C-alpha positions as CSV (number, residue, x, y, z in Angstrom):
1,M,0.0,0.0,0.0
2,N,1.2,3.5,-0.7
3,A,2.8,5.3,2.3
4,Q,0.4,8.2,2.1
5,P,-3.2,6.9,2.5
6,K,-5.7,8.3,0.0
7,M,-8.6,10.4,1.4
8,N,-11.2,9.4,-1.2
9,I,-14.1,11.5,0.1
10,Q,-17.4,9.7,-0.4
11,S,-20.5,11.3,-1.8
12,S,-23.8,11.2,0.0
13,S,-25.0,8.6,-2.5
14,E,-22.1,6.4,-1.6
15,R,-23.1,6.6,2.1
16,S,-26.7,5.4,1.3
17,A,-27.9,2.2,2.8
18,L,-27.7,0.4,-0.6
19,A,-24.0,1.4,-1.3
20,I,-21.2,-1.0,-0.9
21,E,-18.5,0.3,1.4
22,T,-15.5,1.8,-0.5
23,R,-13.0,1.6,2.4
24,S,-10.7,-1.3,3.2
25,I,-7.7,-1.1,5.5
26,D,-7.0,2.5,4.6
27,F,-7.5,5.6,6.8
28,V,-11.0,7.0,7.2
29,P,-10.9,10.8,6.9
30,I,-13.0,13.2,8.9
31,S,-15.3,13.8,6.0
32,E,-16.6,10.2,6.3
33,R,-16.7,10.0,10.1
34,H,-20.2,9.4,11.5
35,G,-22.0,7.4,14.1
36,R,-23.3,7.4,17.7
37,L,-21.9,5.9,20.8
38,S,-25.0,3.8,21.1
39,D,-24.0,2.1,17.8
40,Q,-21.1,0.6,19.7
41,A,-23.4,-0.8,22.3
42,T,-25.9,-2.3,19.8
43,I,-23.4,-3.9,17.4
44,W,-21.7,-5.7,20.3
45,F,-24.9,-6.5,22.2
46,A,-26.4,-8.3,19.1
47,G,-23.0,-9.5,18.1
48,S,-22.6,-11.3,21.4
49,A,-26.2,-12.3,22.3
50,Q,-26.3,-14.9,19.5
51,L,-26.6,-18.7,19.5
52,L,-22.9,-19.4,19.7
53,S,-22.8,-17.9,23.2
54,L,-25.1,-20.7,24.4
55,A,-22.1,-23.1,24.2
56,T,-20.1,-21.2,26.7
57,G,-23.0,-20.9,29.0
58,A,-23.6,-24.6,29.1
59,I,-20.0,-25.6,30.0
60,G,-20.5,-25.2,33.8
61,I,-23.6,-27.4,33.9
62,S,-21.8,-30.1,31.8
63,L,-19.0,-30.1,34.4
64,G,-21.4,-30.7,37.3
65,L,-21.6,-27.1,38.6
66,N,-25.0,-25.9,39.6
67,L,-26.9,-23.1,37.9
68,T,-26.2,-20.4,40.4
69,W,-22.4,-20.9,40.6
70,T,-22.3,-21.3,36.8
71,L,-23.9,-17.9,36.4
72,I,-21.5,-16.3,38.9
73,G,-18.6,-17.8,37.0
74,L,-19.9,-16.6,33.7
75,L,-20.4,-13.1,35.0
76,L,-16.9,-13.0,36.5
77,G,-15.3,-14.2,33.3
78,T,-17.3,-11.9,31.2
79,V,-16.3,-8.9,33.2
80,L,-12.6,-9.8,33.1
81,G,-12.8,-10.4,29.3
82,T,-14.8,-7.4,28.5
83,L,-12.3,-4.9,30.0
84,P,-9.5,-5.4,27.5
85,V,-11.9,-6.0,24.6
86,A,-13.7,-2.7,25.2
87,A,-10.4,-0.8,25.6
88,H,-9.6,-1.6,22.0
89,A,-12.8,0.3,20.8
90,S,-11.1,3.7,21.5
91,Q,-8.4,3.0,19.0
92,G,-10.9,3.2,16.1
93,P,-12.0,6.8,16.3
94,H,-8.5,7.9,17.4
95,L,-6.6,6.3,14.5
96,G,-9.3,5.8,11.8
97,L,-7.9,2.3,11.1
98,P,-9.0,-1.3,11.4
99,Q,-7.9,-3.2,14.5
100,M,-5.1,-5.4,13.1
101,V,-3.4,-2.7,11.0
102,Q,-2.5,-1.1,14.4
103,T,-0.3,-4.1,15.3
104,R,2.6,-2.9,13.0
105,P,4.1,-0.4,15.5
106,Q,4.4,-3.1,18.2
107,F,5.6,-6.0,16.1
108,G,6.9,-4.5,12.9
109,R,5.7,-4.9,9.3
110,Y,6.9,-8.5,9.0
111,G,6.9,-9.3,12.7
112,A,3.1,-8.9,12.9
113,I,2.4,-11.4,10.1
114,F,2.1,-14.3,12.6
115,I,-0.4,-12.3,14.7
116,W,-2.4,-11.5,11.6
117,L,-2.5,-15.1,10.5
118,V,-3.7,-16.1,14.0
119,A,-6.4,-13.4,13.7
120,V,-7.4,-14.7,10.2
121,L,-7.6,-18.2,11.7
122,V,-9.9,-16.9,14.5
123,Y,-12.2,-15.2,12.1
124,W,-12.3,-18.1,9.7
125,G,-12.9,-20.6,12.6
126,Y,-15.8,-18.5,13.9
127,V,-17.4,-18.5,10.4
128,V,-17.0,-22.3,10.3
129,L,-18.7,-22.7,13.7
130,N,-21.4,-20.1,12.9
131,V,-22.4,-21.7,9.6
132,N,-22.4,-25.2,11.2
133,L,-24.7,-23.9,14.1
134,M,-27.0,-21.9,11.7
135,G,-27.5,-25.0,9.6
136,A,-28.2,-27.3,12.5
137,T,-30.7,-24.7,14.0
138,A,-32.5,-24.3,10.7
139,E,-32.8,-28.1,10.4
140,Q,-34.2,-28.3,14.0
141,L,-36.8,-25.7,13.1
142,G,-37.8,-27.6,10.0
143,L,-36.6,-24.9,7.6
144,G,-34.4,-27.2,5.6
145,S,-31.6,-29.6,5.8
146,A,-28.5,-28.5,7.7
147,P,-26.1,-28.4,4.7
148,S,-28.4,-26.5,2.4
149,S,-29.5,-24.1,5.1
150,G,-25.9,-23.5,6.1
151,V,-25.0,-22.6,2.5
152,V,-27.9,-20.2,2.2
153,L,-27.3,-18.5,5.5
154,G,-23.5,-18.5,5.0
155,F,-23.9,-16.7,1.7
156,A,-26.3,-14.2,3.3
157,S,-23.6,-13.4,5.8
158,I,-21.1,-12.8,3.0
159,I,-23.6,-10.3,1.5
160,F,-23.6,-8.3,4.8
161,A,-19.8,-8.4,4.9
162,I,-19.5,-7.2,1.3
163,F,-21.8,-4.2,1.8
164,G,-19.7,-3.6,4.9
165,Y,-19.6,-1.3,7.9
166,H,-23.0,0.4,7.6
167,W,-25.0,-2.7,6.9
168,L,-23.5,-4.5,9.8
169,H,-24.2,-1.7,12.2
170,V,-27.8,-1.2,11.0
171,G,-28.5,-4.9,11.1
172,Q,-27.3,-5.3,14.6
173,R,-29.1,-2.1,15.7
174,Y,-32.5,-3.5,14.9
175,T,-31.6,-7.0,16.0
176,T,-30.7,-5.6,19.4
177,I,-34.2,-4.1,19.9
178,V,-35.8,-7.5,19.1
179,L,-33.3,-9.3,21.3
180,L,-34.0,-7.1,24.3
181,V,-37.7,-7.8,24.1
182,V,-37.3,-11.6,23.6
183,L,-34.7,-11.9,26.4
184,A,-36.9,-9.8,28.8
185,I,-39.8,-12.2,28.2
186,F,-37.5,-15.2,28.7
187,T,-36.0,-13.8,31.9
188,F,-39.4,-12.9,33.4
189,G,-40.9,-16.3,32.4
190,I,-38.0,-18.3,33.8
191,V,-37.8,-16.4,37.1
192,F,-41.5,-16.3,37.8
193,G,-42.9,-19.3,35.9
194,V,-40.3,-22.1,35.9
195,G,-39.0,-23.9,38.9
196,F,-35.5,-25.4,39.4
197,P,-34.4,-28.2,41.7
198,A,-33.0,-26.9,45.0
199,E,-29.5,-28.2,44.2
200,Q,-29.4,-26.0,41.1
201,V,-30.0,-22.7,42.9
202,T,-28.4,-23.2,46.3
203,I,-25.2,-21.4,46.9
204,I,-24.1,-22.8,50.3
205,G,-22.4,-26.2,50.1
206,T,-22.5,-26.5,46.3
207,F,-19.3,-24.6,45.2
208,Q,-16.8,-26.7,43.2
209,F,-13.4,-25.0,42.7
210,T,-12.2,-26.6,39.5
211,P,-15.4,-26.4,37.5
212,F,-16.0,-22.9,38.6
213,L,-12.6,-21.7,37.4
214,M,-13.1,-23.6,34.1
215,V,-16.3,-21.6,33.6
216,V,-14.5,-18.3,34.4
217,S,-11.7,-19.2,32.0
218,A,-14.1,-20.3,29.2
219,S,-16.1,-17.1,29.6
220,L,-13.0,-15.0,29.6
221,A,-11.6,-16.7,26.6
222,Y,-14.8,-16.4,24.6
223,Q,-15.0,-12.7,25.3
224,L,-11.3,-12.1,24.7
225,S,-11.5,-13.7,21.3
226,W,-13.3,-10.6,20.0
227,A,-10.4,-8.3,20.7
228,F,-9.3,-8.6,17.1
229,F,-12.7,-7.2,15.9
230,V,-13.3,-4.1,18.0
231,S,-12.0,-1.0,16.3
232,D,-13.0,-2.4,12.9
233,Y,-16.5,-1.2,14.0
234,S,-15.5,2.0,15.6
235,R,-13.1,3.5,13.0
236,Y,-15.8,5.6,11.3
237,M,-16.6,7.4,14.6
238,P,-15.5,11.0,14.9
239,P,-11.9,11.5,16.2
240,T,-13.3,13.7,19.0
241,T,-15.1,10.7,20.5
242,S,-14.4,10.4,24.2
243,H,-12.1,7.4,25.0
244,R,-13.9,6.8,28.2
245,S,-17.4,7.0,26.7
246,I,-16.7,4.6,23.8
247,I,-15.1,2.1,26.1
248,L,-18.1,2.2,28.4
249,Y,-20.6,1.8,25.6
250,T,-18.7,-1.1,24.1
251,A,-18.3,-2.7,27.4
252,F,-22.0,-2.5,28.2
253,G,-23.0,-3.9,24.8
254,A,-20.4,-6.7,24.7
255,G,-20.7,-7.6,28.4
256,A,-24.5,-7.5,28.7
257,G,-25.0,-9.3,25.4
258,V,-22.7,-12.2,25.9
259,F,-23.7,-12.7,29.6
260,S,-27.4,-12.7,28.7
261,M,-27.1,-15.4,26.1
262,E,-24.6,-17.4,28.1
263,A,-27.2,-17.3,31.0
264,V,-29.8,-18.6,28.6
265,G,-27.5,-21.4,27.6
266,A,-26.9,-22.3,31.3
267,V,-30.6,-22.3,32.1
268,G,-31.3,-24.5,29.1
269,A,-28.6,-26.9,30.1
270,A,-29.8,-27.0,33.7
271,L,-33.4,-27.8,32.6
272,F,-32.6,-30.2,29.8
273,P,-29.1,-31.5,30.4
274,K,-29.3,-34.4,28.0
275,D,-30.4,-32.3,25.0
276,S,-28.3,-30.4,22.5
277,L,-27.8,-26.6,23.1
278,T,-30.4,-25.4,20.6
279,L,-33.0,-28.1,21.5
280,A,-32.6,-27.2,25.2
281,L,-33.1,-23.6,24.4
282,Q,-36.2,-24.3,22.4
283,Q,-37.7,-26.5,25.1
284,S,-36.9,-23.9,27.8
285,G,-38.7,-21.2,25.8
286,D,-41.7,-23.5,25.3
287,L,-42.0,-23.8,29.0
288,I,-42.9,-20.1,29.1
289,V,-45.2,-20.0,26.1
290,P,-45.6,-22.8,23.6
291,G,-43.8,-21.8,20.4
292,F,-41.7,-19.2,22.2
293,G,-38.6,-21.4,22.0
294,A,-38.7,-21.2,18.2
295,V,-38.9,-17.4,18.4
296,L,-35.8,-17.5,20.6
297,L,-33.9,-19.6,18.1
298,L,-34.9,-17.4,15.2
299,V,-33.9,-14.1,16.8
300,G,-30.7,-15.6,18.1
301,G,-30.1,-17.0,14.6
302,V,-30.5,-13.6,13.0
303,A,-28.0,-12.1,15.4
304,L,-25.6,-15.0,14.6
305,L,-26.1,-14.5,10.9
306,I,-25.0,-10.8,11.1
307,F,-22.3,-11.7,13.6
308,N,-21.0,-14.1,11.0
309,G,-20.9,-11.3,8.5
310,M,-18.8,-9.4,11.0
311,C,-16.4,-12.3,11.2
312,V,-16.1,-12.5,7.4
313,Y,-15.6,-8.7,7.2
314,G,-12.9,-8.6,9.8
315,G,-11.2,-11.6,8.4
316,A,-11.0,-10.0,5.0
317,L,-9.5,-6.8,6.4
318,T,-6.9,-8.7,8.3
319,L,-6.0,-10.9,5.3
320,I,-5.5,-7.7,3.2
321,T,-3.3,-6.3,6.0
322,A,-1.1,-9.4,5.9
323,M,-0.9,-9.3,2.1
324,D,0.1,-5.6,2.2
325,S,3.0,-6.4,4.5
326,V,4.5,-8.8,1.9
327,V,3.6,-6.9,-1.3
328,S,2.4,-3.3,-1.3
329,T,-1.3,-3.5,-2.0
330,S,-3.9,-1.0,-3.1
331,P,-6.8,-1.3,-0.6
332,T,-9.6,-1.1,-3.2
333,R,-13.2,-2.0,-2.7
334,S,-12.9,-4.9,-5.2
335,L,-10.0,-6.4,-3.3
336,R,-12.0,-6.3,-0.1
337,I,-14.9,-8.0,-1.8
338,R,-12.6,-10.7,-3.2
339,M,-11.1,-11.4,0.3
340,N,-14.7,-11.5,1.8
341,A,-15.5,-14.2,-0.8
342,I,-12.4,-16.2,0.0
343,I,-12.9,-16.1,3.8
344,G,-16.7,-16.6,3.6
345,I,-17.0,-19.3,0.9
346,S,-14.1,-21.5,2.2
347,A,-15.4,-21.4,5.8
348,T,-19.0,-22.0,4.7
349,I,-18.0,-25.1,2.8
350,V,-16.1,-26.5,5.8
351,G,-19.0,-25.6,8.1
352,V,-21.6,-27.5,6.2
353,L,-19.4,-30.6,5.9
354,L,-18.9,-30.9,9.7
355,P,-21.3,-33.0,11.7
356,T,-24.2,-31.0,13.3
357,D,-23.1,-31.8,16.8
358,F,-19.6,-30.4,16.2
359,I,-20.1,-27.4,18.5
360,N,-21.1,-29.7,21.4
361,T,-18.0,-31.8,21.1
362,T,-15.0,-29.5,20.3
363,F,-16.1,-25.9,20.9
364,Y,-14.2,-25.5,24.2
365,T,-10.9,-26.8,22.9
366,I,-11.0,-24.6,19.8
367,L,-12.0,-21.6,21.9
368,A,-9.2,-22.1,24.4
369,V,-6.5,-22.5,21.8
370,L,-7.5,-19.4,19.9
371,A,-7.7,-17.4,23.1
372,Y,-4.2,-18.6,24.3
373,L,-2.8,-17.2,21.0
374,M,-4.6,-13.9,21.4
375,A,-4.1,-13.1,25.1
376,P,-0.4,-11.9,24.8
377,W,-1.2,-9.8,21.8
378,T,-4.0,-7.8,23.4
379,A,-1.7,-7.1,26.4
380,V,1.1,-5.8,24.1
381,N,-1.2,-3.8,21.9
382,L,-3.0,-2.0,24.8
383,V,0.1,-1.2,26.7
384,D,1.7,0.3,23.6
385,Y,-1.4,2.4,22.9
386,F,-2.3,3.6,26.4
387,V,1.1,3.6,28.2
388,V,4.1,3.6,25.9
389,R,3.1,5.7,22.9
390,K,-0.1,7.1,24.5
391,G,-1.9,7.1,21.2
392,R,0.8,8.9,19.2
393,Y,1.2,7.1,15.8
394,S,1.7,8.2,12.3
395,I,-1.0,6.9,10.0
396,A,1.2,7.3,6.9
397,E,4.2,5.6,8.5
398,I,2.1,2.6,9.5
399,F,1.7,2.0,5.8
400,N,5.2,2.9,4.8
401,P,7.2,-0.2,3.9
402,V,10.4,1.5,5.0
403,G,8.9,3.6,7.7
404,I,9.7,4.4,11.3
405,Y,8.0,1.2,12.7
406,G,10.4,-1.1,10.9
407,R,10.1,-4.6,9.6
408,W,10.7,-6.4,13.0
409,N,10.1,-5.0,16.5
410,W,11.9,-7.2,18.9
411,R,10.1,-5.7,21.9
412,G,6.7,-6.8,20.8
413,I,7.8,-10.2,19.4
414,T,9.8,-11.1,22.5
415,A,7.1,-10.0,25.0
416,Y,4.5,-12.0,23.0
417,S,6.6,-15.1,22.8
418,L,7.7,-15.1,26.4
419,A,4.1,-14.5,27.6
420,F,2.9,-17.4,25.5
421,V,5.6,-19.7,26.9
422,A,4.7,-18.6,30.4
423,M,1.2,-19.8,29.8
424,I,2.0,-23.3,28.7
425,P,2.4,-24.9,32.1
426,F,-1.0,-23.5,33.1
427,M,-2.9,-24.7,30.0
428,Y,-5.5,-27.4,30.2
429,L,-6.8,-29.0,27.0
430,S,-8.2,-32.3,25.9
431,F,-4.9,-33.1,24.1
432,Y,-2.5,-31.4,26.5
433,Q,-2.5,-30.8,30.2
434,G,0.2,-28.4,31.6
435,P,2.0,-29.6,34.7
436,V,0.6,-26.7,36.9
437,A,-2.9,-27.1,35.6
438,E,-2.8,-30.9,36.1
439,Y,-1.4,-30.5,39.6
440,F,-4.3,-28.4,40.6
441,G,-6.9,-30.8,39.2
442,G,-7.5,-29.3,35.8
443,V,-7.7,-25.6,36.8
444,D,-6.8,-23.5,33.8
445,V,-5.5,-20.0,34.7
446,A,-3.3,-19.5,31.6
447,F,-5.0,-16.3,30.7
448,F,-4.4,-14.8,34.1
449,V,-0.7,-15.5,33.5
450,G,-0.3,-14.5,29.8
451,I,-2.0,-11.1,29.9
452,P,-0.1,-9.6,32.9
453,V,3.2,-11.2,31.8
454,G,2.9,-9.9,28.3
455,A,1.9,-6.4,29.5
456,L,4.7,-6.2,32.1
457,L,7.4,-7.5,29.7
458,Y,6.5,-5.1,26.9
459,W,6.4,-2.2,29.3
460,L,9.9,-3.2,30.7
461,F,11.3,-3.6,27.2
462,C,10.1,-0.1,26.2
463,L,11.6,1.7,29.2
464,N,14.8,2.4,27.3
465,Q,13.1,3.1,24.0
466,D,13.7,6.7,22.8
467,L,10.6,7.8,21.0
468,S,11.6,11.5,20.5
469,R,12.8,10.9,16.9
470,E,9.6,9.0,16.1
471,F,7.4,11.7,17.5
472,S,9.3,14.4,15.6
473,I,8.7,12.5,12.4
474,I,5.0,12.1,13.2
475,Q,4.6,15.9,13.3
476,T,5.2,16.1,9.6
477,A,4.4,12.6,8.2
478,D,0.7,13.1,8.4
479,L,0.3,16.7,7.2
480,G,-1.7,15.5,4.2
481,L,-4.3,13.9,6.3
482,D,-7.3,15.7,7.6
483,A,-7.0,14.0,11.0
484,V,-3.9,13.0,12.8
485,A,-3.6,10.7,15.8
486,K,-2.9,12.9,18.8
487,P,-1.8,12.0,22.4
488,I,-4.4,10.5,24.6
489,A,-5.8,13.2,26.9
């Protein structure tokens, strides 16, 4: 990509609801900035209150934990995971760039390629899981076979991704309204109309340490896996957007959304422990009003469809970023559309070929592995943004192949690598049990090690880094832009 990003001011017709987004990984100028803080809450509420979140909610029940302690564990993990995820939201308005492009200053132009490939794998893997679950849900509702439904719904998600940022925001805005109504009815009906066995709701004498921490870790990992997404959906916001406000709105949307659907999954698993996730949800809803379970599935399915579009969209942006690091790439609309097709179609094919019970058997393992790979990155990225450089970056230099951020940044690479190595003894997976995790009976606290270790190491490595020359270059490098990243107030 050219060192100086093009400004490409859009006309009002290009901003219409029927227009395909023209932007890719390039800088979004002030003339195109728009949006409300509430948009960050709605896109993440609906993006997290979808059917995939049911799987995380059901983990505690499957491990023998009762409903009350499962909900407490889910809430704790959600809060811990939401904090770093929401912090990334402030980077979008400040820099006007997608999330993963911002990794270059910490790791270097080539050093960040591994991180981007991990991110693409996360996006692609989510699309596979989403398509598989959408197909199975459609088959359960009698709307068609799982493979054919998965193909149709997968391609519908690709359409959302191709039209881009505006479509995804609008879709989740209206989906949020319907979700709030449906979830309110479900909550009221369960609390006042459905009874649970005493052992499911009793707090005293029912706590189990290992399953509880596994629930906390699973919920944390699930929430943390969205860190790669966040500023993709805030980069069109005005650069004057308050850091604190956008973090709070994003945290509320992502936290409330994921916990609400995880709680629904836990309730369904507690009431119908022998059934699949979606069947348990449908039967739980039918206990309130006959047929309401199908409504729950449909609304959650719509949220999942648009969330799948978000995954395709983010995967395409990250793939373009990786390509641009190897060969200078022009970030055109047609390139973004092609990358959307590659990510979306390939993952849809795999998703429809997998068995319909795939999410019930391998979800936790896949989730944990992906989160292990992401945890050190989010620590390095946030420390660099909030502590080391304090938001001072050159947009032009981020895209400059021979710019100030270099090809390899040993500080970010070393901090990430050492943090990941530090996590290994604490990991607990079906195919690998770390010695510390095994000693404590399967307790997985790898995330509680990787994030602080990565953050601390990167901060220490940067203590002797002289940024004065870099900051002096920034003052002139972005003079052609109509917005320049400024220090965090």
